[in-house]
C-alpha positions as CSV (number, residue, x, y, z in Angstrom):
1,X,-120.6,-12.8,-149.3
2,X,-121.6,-9.2,-150.2
3,X,-118.8,-6.7,-150.2
4,X,-119.7,-3.6,-148.2
5,X,-118.0,-0.4,-147.1
6,X,-118.9,0.0,-143.4
7,X,-117.4,3.4,-143.0
8,X,-115.0,5.9,-144.5
9,X,-113.0,8.1,-142.1
10,X,-112.0,10.7,-141.3
11,X,-114.3,13.0,-143.3
12,X,-112.8,16.4,-142.6
13,X,-109.1,17.0,-143.3
14,X,-106.6,19.9,-143.1
15,X,-106.1,21.7,-146.4
16,X,-102.7,21.7,-148.1
17,X,-101.4,18.6,-146.3
18,X,-101.1,14.9,-147.2
19,X,-103.3,12.7,-145.0
20,X,-104.7,9.2,-144.8
21,X,-108.2,8.2,-145.7
22,X,-109.4,4.9,-144.2
23,X,-112.1,2.6,-145.3
24,X,-113.5,-0.3,-143.2
25,X,-114.9,-3.1,-145.4
26,X,-116.8,-6.3,-144.9
27,X,-116.8,-9.3,-147.1
28,X,-113.5,-8.5,-148.8
29,X,-111.0,-11.3,-149.5
30,X,-107.2,-11.1,-149.9
31,X,-107.6,-11.4,-153.6
32,X,-109.8,-8.3,-153.9
33,X,-108.1,-5.2,-155.1
34,X,-109.8,-2.2,-153.4
35,X,-109.6,1.0,-155.5
36,X,-110.3,4.6,-154.5
37,X,-110.8,7.8,-156.3
38,X,-110.7,11.2,-154.6
39,X,-112.0,14.1,-156.8
40,X,-112.0,17.7,-155.8
41,X,-115.3,19.5,-156.6
42,X,-114.2,23.1,-156.6
43,X,-110.5,23.6,-157.4
44,X,-109.4,20.9,-159.8
45,X,-106.1,18.9,-159.5
46,X,-106.2,18.0,-163.2
47,X,-106.9,20.6,-165.8
48,X,-109.5,20.0,-168.5
49,X,-108.4,18.6,-171.8
50,X,-108.6,20.4,-175.1
51,X,-110.4,17.4,-176.5
52,X,-114.0,18.3,-177.3
53,X,-115.5,15.4,-175.5
54,X,-114.0,13.9,-172.3
55,X,-115.2,11.1,-170.0
56,X,-115.3,12.8,-166.7
57,X,-115.4,9.5,-164.9
58,X,-112.0,8.6,-166.4
59,X,-110.4,12.0,-165.9
60,X,-109.6,11.2,-162.3
61,X,-108.1,7.7,-162.0
62,X,-108.6,5.2,-159.3
63,X,-105.7,4.1,-157.0
64,X,-105.2,0.9,-155.1
65,X,-105.8,1.2,-151.3
66,X,-103.3,-0.5,-148.9
67,X,-104.6,-3.4,-146.8
68,X,-104.1,-2.6,-143.1
69,X,-105.7,-5.8,-141.8
70,X,-109.0,-6.6,-140.1
71,X,-110.9,-5.2,-143.2
72,X,-109.3,-1.8,-143.0
73,X,-107.8,-0.2,-146.1
74,X,-105.9,3.1,-146.4
75,X,-104.9,5.7,-149.0
76,X,-102.7,8.8,-148.7
77,X,-104.0,11.9,-150.5
78,X,-102.7,15.5,-150.7
79,X,-105.7,17.6,-149.9
80,X,-105.5,21.2,-151.1
81,X,-107.3,24.4,-150.3
82,X,-110.8,24.4,-148.7
83,X,-113.3,22.4,-150.6
84,X,-115.5,19.3,-150.8
85,X,-114.3,16.0,-152.5
86,X,-116.1,13.1,-154.1
87,X,-114.8,9.8,-152.7
88,X,-115.6,6.6,-154.6
89,X,-114.4,3.1,-153.7
90,X,-114.6,0.1,-156.1
91,X,-113.7,-3.5,-156.3
92,X,-113.4,-4.7,-159.9
93,X,-116.4,-3.2,-161.8
94,X,-118.5,-2.8,-158.7
95,X,-118.7,0.6,-157.0
96,X,-119.2,0.0,-153.3
97,X,-119.7,3.5,-152.1
98,X,-119.9,7.1,-153.3
99,X,-119.3,9.5,-150.4
100,X,-117.7,12.8,-149.6
101,X,-114.8,14.4,-147.7
102,X,-113.9,18.0,-147.0
103,X,-110.7,19.9,-146.4
104,X,-110.5,23.1,-144.3
105,X,-107.8,25.7,-143.7
106,X,-106.3,25.8,-140.2
107,X,-108.3,28.9,-139.1
108,X,-111.5,27.0,-139.6
109,X,-110.2,23.7,-138.4
110,X,-109.8,25.1,-134.8
111,X,-113.5,26.0,-134.8
112,X,-116.5,23.8,-134.0
113,X,-119.7,24.1,-135.9
114,X,-122.2,24.7,-133.1
115,X,-125.9,24.0,-134.0
116,X,-128.1,26.4,-132.0
117,X,-131.3,28.2,-131.6
118,X,-131.3,31.7,-130.2
119,X,-135.1,32.2,-129.9
120,X,-137.5,29.8,-128.2
121,X,-139.9,29.5,-125.3
122,X,-140.8,27.3,-122.3
123,X,-143.9,26.9,-120.2
124,X,-142.7,29.7,-118.0
125,X,-144.3,32.0,-120.6
126,X,-146.4,30.6,-123.5
127,X,-144.4,27.5,-124.5
128,X,-144.6,23.8,-123.6
129,X,-142.3,22.1,-121.2
130,X,-140.1,23.3,-118.4
131,X,-136.8,25.0,-119.3
132,X,-134.9,21.8,-118.5
133,X,-137.3,19.6,-120.5
134,X,-137.1,22.0,-123.5
135,X,-133.3,21.9,-123.2
136,X,-133.2,18.1,-123.3
137,X,-135.5,18.0,-126.3
138,X,-133.2,20.3,-128.2
139,X,-130.2,18.3,-127.2
140,X,-131.9,15.2,-128.5
141,X,-132.3,16.9,-131.9
142,X,-128.6,17.4,-132.2
143,X,-128.2,20.9,-130.8
144,X,-125.1,22.2,-129.1
145,X,-126.7,25.3,-127.6
146,X,-130.0,27.2,-127.1
147,X,-131.1,30.4,-125.5
148,X,-134.4,30.2,-123.6
149,X,-136.1,33.6,-124.5
150,X,-139.4,33.6,-122.7
151,X,-141.6,36.7,-123.1
152,X,-140.8,39.4,-120.5
153,X,-138.8,36.9,-118.5
154,X,-135.1,36.4,-117.9
155,X,-135.3,33.9,-115.0
156,X,-136.4,30.8,-117.0
157,X,-133.1,30.9,-118.9
158,X,-131.2,30.9,-115.7
159,X,-133.3,28.0,-114.5
160,X,-132.6,26.0,-117.6
161,X,-128.9,26.9,-117.6
162,X,-128.4,25.8,-114.0
163,X,-130.3,22.5,-114.6
164,X,-128.2,21.6,-117.6
165,X,-124.9,22.6,-116.0
166,X,-125.7,20.1,-113.2
167,X,-125.2,17.3,-115.7
168,X,-123.0,18.4,-118.6
169,X,-120.7,21.0,-120.0
170,X,-121.1,19.5,-123.6
171,X,-124.4,21.3,-124.1
172,X,-125.0,25.0,-123.3
173,X,-128.1,26.9,-122.3
174,X,-127.4,30.6,-122.7
175,X,-129.2,33.3,-120.8
176,X,-131.9,35.1,-122.7
177,X,-135.2,36.8,-122.9
178,X,-137.6,38.2,-125.4
179,X,-137.7,41.9,-124.7
180,X,-141.0,43.8,-125.0
181,X,-142.1,47.3,-124.4
182,X,-145.0,48.7,-122.4
183,X,-146.7,51.6,-124.2
184,X,-144.6,52.2,-127.3
185,X,-146.1,49.7,-129.7
186,X,-145.9,46.0,-130.3
187,X,-142.4,44.6,-130.9
188,X,-140.0,41.8,-129.8
189,X,-136.2,42.0,-129.4
190,X,-133.9,39.1,-128.3
191,X,-131.4,39.6,-125.5
192,X,-129.0,36.7,-126.2
193,X,-126.8,36.0,-123.2
194,X,-126.9,39.4,-121.6
195,X,-125.6,39.6,-118.0
196,X,-129.0,40.7,-116.8
197,X,-132.6,41.5,-117.8
198,X,-133.7,44.4,-120.0
199,X,-137.4,43.6,-119.4
200,X,-136.9,44.3,-115.7
201,X,-135.6,47.8,-116.5
202,X,-138.5,48.5,-118.8
203,X,-141.1,47.2,-116.3
204,X,-139.6,48.6,-113.1
205,X,-137.9,51.9,-114.1
206,X,-139.9,53.4,-117.0
207,X,-138.8,56.9,-116.1
208,X,-135.3,55.9,-117.0
209,X,-136.6,54.3,-120.3
210,X,-138.4,57.5,-121.3
211,X,-135.4,59.7,-120.4
212,X,-133.1,57.5,-122.5
213,X,-135.5,57.5,-125.5
214,X,-135.7,61.3,-125.3
215,X,-131.9,61.5,-125.3
216,X,-131.7,59.3,-128.3
217,X,-134.3,61.4,-130.1
218,X,-132.3,64.5,-129.3
219,X,-128.7,63.2,-129.9
220,X,-129.0,60.6,-132.7
221,X,-129.5,61.3,-136.3
222,X,-132.5,59.2,-137.1
223,X,-132.9,58.5,-140.9
224,X,-135.5,60.7,-142.6
225,X,-137.1,57.5,-144.0
226,X,-138.4,56.5,-140.6
227,X,-141.9,57.8,-140.0
228,X,-142.2,57.0,-136.3
229,X,-139.0,58.2,-134.8
230,X,-140.0,57.5,-131.2
231,X,-140.6,53.9,-132.1
232,X,-137.2,53.8,-133.8
233,X,-135.5,55.4,-130.8
234,X,-137.1,52.8,-128.4
235,X,-135.6,50.0,-130.5
236,X,-132.2,51.6,-130.4
237,X,-132.6,52.0,-126.6
238,X,-133.3,48.3,-126.2
239,X,-130.4,47.2,-128.4
240,X,-128.0,49.4,-126.4
241,X,-129.3,48.1,-123.1
242,X,-128.6,44.6,-124.3
243,X,-125.2,45.5,-125.4
244,X,-124.4,47.3,-122.1
245,X,-125.1,44.0,-120.4
246,X,-122.6,42.1,-122.7
247,X,-125.4,40.5,-124.6
248,X,-126.0,40.1,-128.4
249,X,-128.9,42.3,-129.5
250,X,-130.9,40.4,-132.1
251,X,-133.7,41.9,-134.2
252,X,-136.5,39.4,-134.3
253,X,-138.7,38.4,-137.3
254,X,-139.2,41.8,-138.9
255,X,-141.7,40.5,-141.5
256,X,-143.8,38.6,-139.0
257,X,-147.4,39.1,-140.1
258,X,-149.3,40.0,-136.9
259,X,-152.5,41.9,-136.3
260,X,-152.9,42.7,-140.0
261,X,-149.4,44.3,-140.4
262,X,-145.8,43.4,-140.4
263,X,-144.0,43.3,-137.0
264,X,-142.0,46.4,-138.0
265,X,-142.5,49.2,-140.6
266,X,-140.2,48.2,-143.5
267,X,-138.5,51.6,-143.5
268,X,-137.7,51.2,-139.8
269,X,-136.3,47.7,-140.4
270,X,-134.1,48.9,-143.3
271,X,-132.9,51.9,-141.3
272,X,-132.0,49.8,-138.2
273,X,-130.0,47.3,-140.3
274,X,-128.2,50.0,-142.3
275,X,-127.3,51.9,-139.2
276,X,-126.0,48.7,-137.6
277,X,-128.0,49.1,-134.5
278,X,-128.4,45.4,-133.8
279,X,-125.6,42.8,-133.6
280,X,-127.6,40.3,-135.7
281,X,-131.1,39.7,-137.1
282,X,-133.3,36.8,-137.8
283,X,-133.1,36.1,-141.5
284,X,-135.2,32.9,-141.0
285,X,-137.8,33.2,-138.3
286,X,-140.0,30.5,-136.8
287,X,-143.1,32.7,-136.8
288,X,-143.4,32.2,-140.6
289,X,-145.8,29.5,-141.6
290,X,-146.2,30.2,-145.4
291,X,-142.7,31.4,-146.3
292,X,-143.7,35.0,-146.9
293,X,-141.7,36.5,-144.1
294,X,-138.6,34.5,-144.7
295,X,-138.8,35.2,-148.4
296,X,-139.0,39.0,-147.9
297,X,-136.3,38.9,-145.2
298,X,-133.9,37.2,-147.6
299,X,-134.8,39.6,-150.4
300,X,-134.2,42.6,-148.1
301,X,-130.9,41.1,-147.0
302,X,-129.8,40.6,-150.7
303,X,-130.7,44.2,-151.5
304,X,-128.8,45.5,-148.4
305,X,-125.7,43.4,-149.4
306,X,-125.9,44.9,-153.0
307,X,-125.8,48.4,-151.4
308,X,-122.8,47.5,-149.3
309,X,-124.5,46.8,-146.0
310,X,-123.4,43.7,-144.2
311,X,-125.0,42.1,-141.2
312,X,-124.9,38.9,-139.2
313,X,-127.9,36.6,-140.0
314,X,-129.4,33.9,-137.9
315,X,-132.1,31.2,-138.1
316,X,-134.4,30.9,-135.2
317,X,-137.4,28.7,-134.6
318,X,-139.3,30.9,-132.1
319,X,-140.5,27.5,-131.0
320,X,-143.3,27.3,-128.4
321,X,-143.4,23.5,-128.7
322,X,-141.0,20.7,-129.5
323,X,-143.8,18.2,-130.3
324,X,-146.7,19.9,-132.1
325,X,-146.9,19.5,-135.9
326,X,-147.4,23.2,-136.4
327,X,-144.2,24.0,-134.6
328,X,-141.1,25.0,-136.5
329,X,-138.9,23.3,-133.9
330,X,-135.7,22.0,-135.6
331,X,-136.7,23.5,-139.0
332,X,-135.0,26.9,-138.6
333,X,-131.8,27.2,-136.7
334,X,-128.3,28.7,-136.7
335,X,-124.8,27.2,-137.1
336,X,-122.1,29.2,-135.4
337,X,-118.4,28.7,-136.0
338,X,-116.4,29.3,-132.8
339,X,-113.6,27.7,-130.9
340,X,-115.8,27.1,-127.8
341,X,-119.0,28.1,-126.2
342,X,-117.4,31.2,-124.8
343,X,-116.7,32.3,-128.4
344,X,-120.3,32.0,-129.7
345,X,-121.3,35.5,-128.9
346,X,-118.3,37.1,-130.6
347,X,-118.7,34.7,-133.6
348,X,-122.3,35.8,-134.1
349,X,-121.3,39.5,-134.0
350,X,-118.5,38.8,-136.5
351,X,-120.8,37.0,-138.9
352,X,-119.1,33.6,-138.4
353,X,-122.6,32.0,-138.5
354,X,-125.2,30.9,-141.0
355,X,-129.0,30.6,-141.0
356,X,-130.4,27.2,-141.8
357,X,-133.8,26.2,-143.2
358,X,-134.3,22.5,-142.8
359,X,-137.0,20.8,-144.8
360,X,-136.1,17.5,-143.3
361,X,-132.8,15.8,-142.1
362,X,-131.6,15.6,-145.7
363,X,-132.6,18.8,-147.5
364,X,-131.5,22.3,-146.4
365,X,-131.2,25.9,-147.5
366,X,-128.3,27.7,-145.8
367,X,-127.7,31.4,-145.9
368,X,-124.5,33.4,-145.0
369,X,-121.0,33.8,-146.2
370,X,-120.1,31.4,-149.0
371,X,-117.2,29.8,-147.1
372,X,-119.5,28.9,-144.1
373,X,-122.5,27.9,-146.2
374,X,-120.6,25.2,-148.2
375,X,-119.0,23.8,-145.0
376,X,-122.3,23.9,-143.1
377,X,-124.0,22.0,-145.9
378,X,-121.4,19.3,-145.8
379,X,-121.7,18.9,-142.1
380,X,-125.5,18.9,-142.1
381,X,-125.4,15.9,-144.6
382,X,-122.3,14.0,-143.4
383,X,-121.8,14.8,-139.7
384,X,-125.0,15.7,-138.0
385,X,-127.1,12.6,-138.7
386,X,-124.9,10.4,-136.7
387,X,-124.2,13.1,-134.1
388,X,-128.0,13.4,-133.6
389,X,-128.2,9.7,-132.7
390,X,-125.5,10.2,-130.0
391,X,-127.0,13.4,-128.6
392,X,-130.4,11.7,-128.3
393,X,-128.7,9.2,-126.0
394,X,-127.1,12.1,-124.1
395,X,-130.4,13.9,-123.7
396,X,-132.2,10.8,-122.5
397,X,-129.5,10.3,-119.9
398,X,-129.7,13.9,-118.8
399,X,-133.5,13.7,-118.5
400,X,-133.3,10.5,-116.5
401,X,-130.7,12.0,-114.2
402,X,-128.3,9.2,-114.9
403,X,-124.8,10.5,-114.4
404,X,-123.0,7.3,-115.7
405,X,-125.1,7.3,-118.8
406,X,-124.4,11.0,-119.4
407,X,-120.6,10.3,-119.2
408,X,-120.9,7.3,-121.5
409,X,-122.8,9.3,-124.1
410,X,-120.2,12.1,-124.0
411,X,-117.5,9.5,-124.5
412,X,-119.3,8.2,-127.5
413,X,-119.6,11.7,-128.9
414,X,-115.9,12.4,-128.3
415,X,-114.9,9.1,-130.1
416,X,-117.1,10.0,-133.1
417,X,-115.5,13.4,-133.3
418,X,-112.1,11.9,-133.2
419,X,-113.0,9.5,-136.1
420,X,-114.7,12.2,-138.2
421,X,-112.1,14.9,-138.0
422,X,-108.5,14.3,-139.0
423,X,-107.0,16.8,-136.5
């Protein structure tokens, strides 16, 4: 009978603590000696030898696992600091599995990695599917949250939020809208989870808008590099209106190539980011089909970092369809590290988030702070594939309006989390 490792668990451990790794095997007999090697990838437990050549496979030894019964074996290991580990299990000369584990410090252990999209559309503007249908499609793809940000409209996000809350609190639809102007030019700004609409102010009380823009022009020091200062002031106005409503002001796709020009003058983009006008900006943006916009946004971000300017960066699909081949649905998204849904907004503002470019379910580029990037990459490879299978069940139950199936799916997700995380 073929010897097989069915699963290794948990996968994420607390740093600087001795904990137990379990492996569940099939086809193993009482005479088989199951051996395990745990090798840190970043901070080594064993120093390199002075010998010129060394067999790296032998530098970290294998240890025998303890038989727990019913095909389960265990091994105690002292995890240290925050890093990824290679985990290899052998019987005799046969390696049965090469997998990975991770250890996190306590401040990260209390946070969940929320997969989300802060910029997308429903058929209430120019997208496909009702707000609830779109929400279920995102949940089926392994998302924990979305914001429905229809053009000029705040109400669709409220519709989607209410529809989801009827069935579950394990997935969140945040309030949102894509804010546009009337006569000041052509631009888009995301109001993420503000208490009320900014579009409604712009469309119903333009005298107030003009008064506030004039005040900004008179009172704010607008950088000399900005050619169109009124345009700049209007963007400042929108960001502040979002923030007044307890929302996250997100600068959308600055290098979107539209109508023969970029969405924003580059000097304006750079000035807004240097001045910290927005809480976050789309480093990866779904309007980009050939990579030019994303490439330039990443290059600009690198230059700003080199000059000492930090900013919170997000990935957003700007999806108008969850089914069309030309849609970037589930190819560009964010991962936000927060204790709960209520902490997502503050986590974004604090930079506790990363922008993800997904080529498929196995290959990713992740941008953000090193600590979060390396952990996000681990979770994308090790945690989310199985999680997506379970959230697909959850979404199907929600869409069918089957309360019992919704609860059953949520219980499966809870059991998976308990198995995957050692705390």
